[in-house]
Structures are given as structure tokens and as C-alpha cells.
N, C-alpha and C positions, 0 to 999 in steps of 0.2 A: 856757242849758240847765243843769239841775241833775241830777246822777246820784248816786243813793244806793245803797249796797250794804251788806248785812250780811256781815261777814267769813266767817262760817260757811257762807254760801250759795255761796261762790266755788268753782269747779272748779279742780283742779290741785294735785298733791302732788309735791314739797314746796312748789313755787312756784305762786302764782295771781296773775295780773296783774289788779289791781283795776280799772284804767281803761285798757283796751287802746288803743294808739295815741294816748295822751295824755301830756303833760308836766306836771309831772315824773312819771317812771315810778314807779309805786307797786305794791309786791309784798306779798302775804301769804305768809309763810314758816311752814310747819307741820312740826315735826320730832317724832317719837316719841323717848322716852328712849333715849339712845345713838346717835341719828341725827346725821348731820353733813353739811355741805356741803364739798366739796373746796376747798382754797385757790384763790382767784381774786381778780381786781381789777376795778374799774369805772373805767377811766381817764376823765379829764375830767368826773367826777361828784363832787358832795358828797353824803354819805349820812347820813340820819337813820334810826337803827335803834331802834324802840320795841318793847320786849318786853311783850306784852299779858298772857301767862300763861306760867308755868313758870320754868325756870332754864336759862340758856345760858352756856357759856364761849365768849366771843367772842375769837378770836385775831386780832390785828392786827399784821402784820409781826413775828410771833414772840412778841409780848407778849400774855398772856392776861388778859382782863377778865371777871369773873363778873357777869352781869346777872340780876336777879330781876324778877318781874312788876312793871311800872310804871316800870322804868328806861328811860332814853333815852340813846343814845350818838350823837354826831355826829363824823364823821371824813371824811378825804379818800379818795376812791375809788381813788386811785393806790396806796394801801396794799393789801397782800395780806390778805384776809379769809377766815376759816374758822370758822363757827359750829358748836359741838358742843352738843347738847342733853343736859343733866344729867337732866332729866325732860321729860315731854311739854310741848312749848312752841309758842307762836304769837307771831309778831312781825309788825309792819307796818314795811316798809322803804320809804323814799322816796329815790329816786336823782335828784337835781336836776342839771341841766347846770351846770357851773361857770361862774359869771359872770366876765366880763373886767372887772377894775377899772381 
């Protein structure tokens, strides 16, 4: 089975679940300039954060990383994350279950 979505068609602000009930969990995050998500973590997940458009200051465990459209960040979900939009921004976030090596 193949499922295809256009990110702009998804419902939900600031979060839209791209493929509900599927793994890995995939979220579209849309923030207006000045918008932010409160600090939080995703234990037992590996995260890929792809900024599609805009500019975001991505705070990870108190360290700020500025991402521009096209940038991709990968990090451990145990870290505390808090994205802050510098300008209107859209990101695709993949939260994969941490594999046991």
C-alpha cells in the first residue's frame, strides 16, 4: 500500500500527523514568525528534523542551532527540544523508534 500526501493539504496546526498510526511517526510542523513549541523530549526516539521553508532556532538541551530552509538535523529524542520560528516556517519531523544494537 502506498500513501502520498501533499504537506500543505494536512490538517492540524502547528502539528499535523502525516501518516496516522504508522511508524516511524512523521509530523509536519508549521509555525508563524515568532511561534514556538515549549521545551519537550521524545524518549526512545531518534529524530530527523528537515526544515522545508523558513528559519528556525532549534534549541537542543540549551544549545541553539539556527536552521534555514533545506537544512536537516538529526538528534537523540532524549534531548530537550524547543523550536522557535524566526520567520514563517514549515518542517517535516520523523520520530523513529530507537533500534537496539
